C-alpha positions as CSV (number, residue, x, y, z in Angstrom):
1,M,1.5,-0.4,-8.1
2,F,-0.3,-1.0,-4.8
3,P,-0.8,-3.4,-3.3
4,L,2.9,-4.4,-3.5
5,P,3.5,-8.1,-4.0
6,M,5.3,-10.2,-1.4
7,L,8.7,-11.7,-1.9
8,A,8.9,-15.5,-2.4
9,T,9.3,-17.4,0.9
10,T,9.0,-21.0,2.1
11,P,6.7,-22.5,4.8
12,V,9.6,-24.8,5.9
13,N,11.0,-24.2,9.4
14,L,14.2,-22.3,8.6
15,D,15.9,-23.7,11.7
16,T,15.9,-27.1,10.0
17,L,17.6,-25.8,6.9
18,D,21.3,-25.2,6.2
19,S,21.7,-21.6,7.4
20,R,23.3,-20.7,4.1
21,H,20.1,-21.7,2.3
22,A,17.8,-20.1,5.0
23,F,19.6,-16.8,4.8
24,R,17.6,-15.3,1.9
25,Y,14.3,-16.5,3.4
26,H,15.1,-14.7,6.7
27,L,15.6,-11.5,4.6
28,A,12.5,-12.1,2.6
29,F,10.3,-12.6,5.6
30,M,11.5,-9.3,7.2
31,K,11.1,-7.4,3.9
32,N,7.6,-8.7,3.6
33,T,6.7,-7.2,6.9
34,I,7.8,-3.9,5.5
35,L,5.9,-4.4,2.2
36,R,2.7,-5.3,4.2
37,A,3.1,-2.1,6.3
38,L,3.3,0.0,3.1
39,N,0.2,-1.8,1.7
40,N,-1.6,-1.3,5.1
41,I,-0.9,2.5,5.1
42,Y,-2.0,2.8,1.5
43,A,-5.2,0.9,2.2
44,Q,-6.2,2.9,5.3
45,A,-4.9,6.5,4.5
46,R,-8.2,7.6,3.0
47,E,-10.3,6.0,5.8
48,F,-9.4,8.7,8.3
49,Q,-10.8,12.2,8.7
50,S,-9.3,15.0,10.6
51,G,-11.6,14.4,13.6
52,D,-11.2,10.7,13.8
53,A,-10.3,9.5,17.3
54,R,-7.9,6.9,15.8
55,L,-6.0,9.4,13.6
56,A,-3.2,10.0,16.2
57,A,-2.6,6.3,16.4
58,F,-2.4,5.9,12.6
59,L,0.1,8.8,12.4
60,E,2.2,7.2,15.2
61,Y,2.1,3.9,13.3
62,I,3.4,5.6,10.2
63,A,6.2,7.4,12.0
64,G,7.3,4.3,13.8
65,F,7.2,2.3,10.5
66,C,9.4,4.9,8.8
67,D,12.0,4.5,11.5
68,I,11.9,0.7,11.0
69,L,12.3,1.1,7.2
70,V,15.3,3.4,7.5
71,L,17.0,1.2,10.1
72,H,16.3,-1.9,7.9
73,I,18.0,-0.3,4.9
74,R,21.0,0.8,7.0
75,M,21.5,-2.6,8.6
76,D,20.9,-4.4,5.3
77,A,23.7,-2.5,3.7
78,C,26.0,-3.2,6.7
79,L,25.2,-6.9,6.4
80,F,26.4,-7.1,2.8
81,Q,29.1,-4.5,2.8
82,A,31.0,-5.3,6.0
83,P,32.7,-8.6,6.9
84,V,29.9,-9.4,9.3
85,I,29.5,-13.1,8.6
86,T,32.6,-14.1,6.6
87,D,36.2,-12.7,6.5
88,I,35.2,-10.7,3.4
89,A,32.0,-8.8,2.6
90,L,29.1,-10.7,1.2
91,E,28.9,-8.1,-1.6
92,K,32.2,-9.4,-3.0
93,L,30.9,-12.9,-2.9
94,L,27.5,-12.3,-4.4
95,G,28.1,-9.3,-6.6
96,E,27.1,-5.6,-6.4
97,G,23.4,-6.4,-7.0
98,C,23.0,-7.6,-3.4
99,V,23.4,-4.0,-2.2
100,Q,20.7,-2.0,-3.9
101,D,20.7,1.8,-4.0
102,M,18.0,2.7,-1.5
103,R,18.7,6.4,-1.2
104,K,15.4,7.4,-2.8
105,V,13.6,5.1,-0.5
106,V,15.3,6.5,2.6
107,H,14.5,10.0,1.4
108,G,10.9,9.1,0.8
109,A,10.5,7.4,4.2
110,K,11.9,10.5,5.9
111,R,9.5,12.8,4.0
112,L,6.6,10.5,5.0
113,K,7.6,10.6,8.6
114,K,7.9,14.4,8.5
115,L,4.4,14.6,7.0
116,A,3.0,12.3,9.7
117,R,4.6,14.5,12.4
118,K,3.1,17.6,10.8
119,Y,-0.4,16.1,10.8
120,T,0.1,15.0,14.4
121,R,0.6,18.6,15.4
122,H,-2.2,19.9,13.1
123,T,-4.7,17.1,12.8
124,R,-7.3,19.4,11.1
125,D,-5.0,19.6,8.1
126,Y,-4.9,15.8,7.6
127,D,-5.3,14.7,4.0
128,G,-5.1,10.9,3.2
129,R,-4.3,11.7,-0.4
130,E,-1.1,13.4,0.7
131,I,-0.1,10.3,2.7
132,I,-0.7,8.1,-0.4
133,A,1.3,10.5,-2.6
134,H,4.2,10.2,-0.2
135,L,4.2,6.4,-0.5
136,S,5.5,6.5,-4.1
137,F,8.9,5.2,-2.8
138,G,7.2,1.9,-1.9
139,E,7.3,0.6,-5.5
140,E,11.1,1.3,-5.7
141,F,11.6,-0.6,-2.4
142,S,9.6,-3.5,-3.7
143,A,11.5,-3.6,-7.1
144,R,14.9,-3.3,-5.5
145,S,14.1,-6.0,-2.8
146,W,13.1,-8.4,-5.6
147,A,16.3,-7.6,-7.5
148,Q,18.4,-8.2,-4.3
149,M,16.8,-11.6,-3.6
150,H,17.8,-12.8,-7.0
151,T,21.5,-12.2,-6.3
152,I,21.6,-14.4,-3.1
153,D,23.1,-17.7,-4.3
154,P,23.3,-20.3,-1.5
155,K,26.0,-22.2,-3.4
156,R,28.3,-19.2,-3.3
157,L,27.7,-18.9,0.4
158,E,28.6,-22.6,0.8
159,D,31.9,-21.9,-0.9
160,A,32.7,-18.9,1.4
161,C,31.7,-20.1,4.9
162,S,30.6,-23.0,6.9
163,E,27.0,-23.6,8.1
164,A,28.0,-22.8,11.7
165,E,29.7,-19.6,10.6
166,M,26.6,-18.4,8.8
167,R,24.3,-19.3,11.6
168,D,26.5,-17.6,14.3
169,G,27.0,-14.6,12.0
170,L,23.2,-14.2,11.5
171,R,22.6,-14.5,15.2
172,Q,25.1,-11.8,16.0
173,F,23.6,-9.6,13.2
174,I,20.1,-10.0,14.5
175,E,21.2,-9.1,18.0
176,C,22.9,-5.9,16.7
177,Y,19.7,-5.1,14.7
178,V,17.6,-5.4,17.8
179,H,20.0,-3.3,19.8
180,E,19.9,-0.5,17.3
181,S,16.1,-0.4,17.3
182,D,13.2,0.6,19.5
183,V,12.4,-3.0,20.7
184,A,9.0,-2.0,21.9
185,F,8.1,-1.1,18.4
186,L,10.2,-3.5,16.3
187,V,9.1,-6.8,17.9
188,P,5.4,-6.2,17.9
189,F,5.7,-4.7,14.4
190,I,7.2,-7.9,13.1
191,H,4.6,-10.1,14.7
192,S,1.7,-8.0,13.6
193,H,2.9,-7.8,10.0
194,H,3.9,-11.5,9.5
195,D,1.4,-13.7,7.8
196,N,1.3,-17.1,9.6
197,E,-0.2,-18.6,6.4
198,T,3.2,-18.2,4.8
199,S,5.1,-19.7,7.8
200,L,4.2,-20.9,11.3
201,Y,7.9,-20.9,12.2
202,W,9.0,-17.4,11.5
203,P,10.0,-15.3,13.4
204,T,11.8,-17.7,15.8
205,V,10.8,-16.7,19.3
206,S,11.8,-18.3,22.6
207,P,9.1,-19.3,25.2
208,E,10.3,-16.4,27.3
209,G,10.0,-14.0,24.4
210,R,6.4,-15.1,23.8
211,I,5.6,-14.4,27.4
212,M,7.1,-10.9,27.1
213,L,5.4,-10.0,23.8
214,P,2.0,-8.8,25.3
215,C,4.0,-6.5,27.6
216,L,6.1,-5.1,24.8
217,A,2.9,-4.5,22.7
218,K,1.4,-2.3,25.3
219,T,3.8,0.6,24.6
220,Y,2.3,1.3,21.1
221,A,-0.9,-0.7,21.6
222,R,-3.0,1.8,19.5
223,S,-0.8,1.2,16.5
224,W,-1.2,-2.5,16.6
225,E,-4.9,-2.2,16.5
226,L,-4.4,-0.9,12.9
227,A,-1.9,-3.6,11.9
228,P,-2.8,-6.3,9.3
229,F,-2.6,-9.2,11.9
230,D,-3.5,-9.6,15.5
231,I,-0.3,-10.0,17.6
232,S,-1.7,-12.6,19.9
233,T,-3.6,-14.8,17.4
234,G,-2.1,-14.0,14.1
235,R,-5.6,-13.6,12.7
236,R,-5.8,-11.4,9.6
237,R,-7.6,-8.2,10.3
238,R,-7.7,-6.3,7.1
239,Y,-6.8,-6.4,3.4
240,R,-6.1,-9.5,1.2
241,E,-2.6,-9.3,-0.3
242,H,-1.2,-10.5,-3.6
243,K,0.2,-13.9,-2.9
244,T,3.6,-15.1,-4.1
245,P,3.8,-18.9,-4.5
246,P,5.9,-20.5,-1.8
247,V,9.3,-21.9,-2.7
248,N,9.6,-25.6,-2.7
249,V,12.8,-26.3,-0.9
250,Q,14.7,-29.3,-2.0
251,F,16.6,-31.3,0.6
């Protein structure tokens, strides 16, 4: 049921943690940006009418989000099923539950994108109720994401790889993730859907990257005006979400 709850995270700087313990929080923060986007679309869908000047931007936002979600699921499966970080796949270390069956979610995201494209061509036909009906896959994504997080055991990762191997593997994976995406949409999307109240340290961005962010944001500037958080300030713009208590990391 919407609004979808956020996954448990920690306010601790992940760069100061053993990477094998930080791993699940990196995943949770990224999945939370997706959950916030689903909540955001749900919250705004009925606000728009066919003649609304911002409708085109909202539909562009939905289509771009659907691409992000499908890519995330594909890369997520690759991360656990292929020997990306260790010599053997993480799925064999953590168990089958770390790779959730997201086929219905992918199908739902593609249907939602198709509907957004249809309304882009025929704005007079726009119906926010249809957008909401096409978000039904969101609850499954939420439930399966929660289930996946419960399978990630740092102790098993400690037995399988060194801290340096995990850190280097994650870095390479993130580089591949970015390479496969539309960077002009992905990077501003992450920043405009991350709640700084949950962590001031995620995502990790270099000084050069922060300088480039406003430039990247210009490509889909209209979409970010509809996002939950201001890209530059991190200030909350819209809805209040269901909070999940932060995890108290033990050192």
